[in-house]
C-alpha positions in Angstrom: 118.2 102.8 109.3 116.5 99.7 108.1 118.1 96.3 107.8 118.7 94.9 104.4 116.4 92.0 103.4 113.8 93.0 105.9 111.0 90.5 106.3 108.6 91.6 109.2 107.0 88.9 111.1 104.2 90.8 113.0 101.4 92.4 111.0 99.1 94.7 113.0 95.7 95.9 111.6 94.6 99.2 113.1 91.0 99.9 113.9 88.6 100.7 116.5 86.8 98.2 118.6 82.9 97.9 118.6 80.3 97.0 116.0 79.5 100.6 115.3 83.0 101.0 113.6 83.3 97.6 112.0 82.9 98.6 108.3 84.3 102.2 108.6 87.1 103.6 106.6 89.4 103.8 109.9 89.0 100.0 110.3 90.8 98.9 107.2 93.6 97.3 109.1 91.2 95.1 110.9 89.4 94.3 107.7 92.7 93.2 106.0 93.5 90.7 108.8 89.8 89.5 108.8 90.2 88.8 104.9 93.5 87.1 105.5 92.0 84.8 108.1 89.3 83.9 105.7 91.9 82.9 103.1 94.0 80.9 105.7 91.7 78.7 108.1 94.5 78.1 110.4 94.3 81.7 111.4 92.4 82.1 114.7 92.2 85.3 116.7 92.2 84.7 120.5 92.0 87.5 123.2 95.2 87.7 125.0 95.2 87.9 128.8 98.3 90.1 129.1 97.8 92.2 126.1 95.0 94.6 125.1 94.0 92.9 122.0 93.7 89.7 120.0 96.6 87.7 118.5 96.9 84.8 116.1 100.1 82.8 115.4 100.6 80.7 112.6 102.9 79.5 109.8 102.9 81.0 106.4 105.5 80.4 103.6 107.5 78.5 106.3 107.8 81.5 108.5 106.3 82.0 112.0 103.9 84.9 111.8 102.0 87.0 114.4 98.8 89.0 113.7 97.4 91.5 116.1 94.4 93.7 116.6 94.4 96.1 119.4 91.3 96.2 121.7 92.0 99.9 122.5 90.7 102.8 120.4 92.9 104.0 117.6 94.4 106.8 119.5 95.6 104.5 122.3 96.7 101.6 120.0 100.4 102.3 120.8 99.8 101.2 124.3 98.7 97.8 123.3 101.2 97.4 120.6 103.9 98.2 123.2 102.4 95.5 125.5 102.7 93.0 122.6 106.2 94.1 121.8 107.4 93.6 125.4 105.5 90.3 126.1 106.8 88.6 122.9 110.1 90.4 122.7 109.6 92.0 119.4 111.8 94.5 117.6 110.0 97.3 116.1 111.7 96.6 112.7 109.9 93.3 112.7 106.4 94.9 112.8 104.3 96.0 109.7 101.1 98.3 110.4 98.2 98.1 108.1 96.2 101.4 108.2 94.0 103.7 106.4 95.6 106.7 104.8 93.8 110.0 103.7 96.8 111.2 101.6 96.4 108.2 99.2 93.4 108.0 96.6 90.6 105.7 97.5 91.8 102.1 97.0 95.6 102.8 96.6 97.8 100.5 98.3 101.4 101.4 99.2 104.1 99.8 101.1 106.8 101.7 102.9 109.2 101.6 105.8 109.4 104.2 108.6 108.1 107.9 108.4 105.9 110.2 110.4 102.3 109.9 111.4 100.8 112.3 108.8 98.0 113.2 111.2 96.9 109.6 111.8 96.2 109.2 115.4 96.9 105.5 115.6 100.3 106.1 114.0 101.0 109.0 116.4 100.3 106.8 119.4 102.5 103.9 118.0 105.5 106.3 117.3 105.0 107.9 120.9 104.8 104.5 122.7 107.2 102.5 120.6 109.3 103.9 117.7 108.8 105.1 114.0 111.0 102.4 112.5 108.3 100.0 111.2 107.0 98.8 107.9 103.4 100.0 106.8 100.9 99.0 104.3 99.0 102.3 103.6 95.5 102.0 102.3 94.1 105.0 100.5 90.6 106.4 101.6 91.0 109.7 99.9 90.4 113.0 101.6 87.1 114.5 102.4 86.2 117.8 100.4 84.2 119.5 103.0 83.4 116.9 105.7 85.1 117.0 108.9 88.0 114.3 108.8 86.9 112.6 112.1 83.5 112.1 110.7 84.8 110.9 107.4 87.3 108.2 108.7 84.5 107.0 111.2 81.8 106.7 108.6 81.1 103.9 106.1 82.2 104.5 102.5 79.6 104.9 99.8 78.9 101.9 97.5 81.4 102.9 94.8 84.1 103.5 97.3 83.3 100.3 99.1 83.8 98.2 96.0 87.2 99.9 95.3 88.2 99.3 99.0 87.2 95.7 98.8 89.8 95.4 95.9 92.2 97.2 98.0 91.8 94.7 100.9 92.6 92.0 98.6 95.6 93.8 97.3 96.8 94.3 101.0 96.4 90.6 101.7 98.8 90.0 98.6 101.0 92.6 100.0 101.3 90.8 103.4 102.0 87.6 101.5 104.7 89.1 99.4 106.4 90.8 102.5 106.4 87.4 104.2 107.7 85.4 101.2 110.1 88.0 99.6 110.5 90.9 102.1 109.6 94.6 102.3 111.7 95.7 99.3 110.0 93.3 96.9 106.5 94.4 98.2 107.6 98.0 97.6 108.6 97.2 94.0 105.2 95.5 93.3 102.9 97.8 95.1 104.4 101.3 94.7 
């Protein structure tokens, strides 16, 4: 059961490390945090010596916020997130995961709390290593018609989809700002 007036303080963008994956559908979580860091120059990611990934800690809307990008591949992201939680003594309810979602239309952005993994290997790893009790910003990438799902999520979107996803990235940044400022419920009201 989630707490009332929940305001997550840790935002984790899912993706795969490496230049070959940079602009792929599966890296939307990374791309959202990158766009947020363009908007706020005080955000600077640094590799962490005790955690497999890069963190940034800053103040937004008078609240201390942590951003995290795992340096492990998607299907092992729960390992590095568990390291982050142990190191900073974070509760899972204080976490919001930003990720791509095959079950939403391209460009749709939805906010929710809890749930299953829906076949998403990153979410599966997080639930196995940590817990299912976290907030999510789900970013729709649509479902491939005939293409293999793995090839689809690891490929770059076509030009039309890319333009739609660029708008979705801006919406997800607004979602993060709304969550920090007003909480998960208000974000759900605005984005769902």
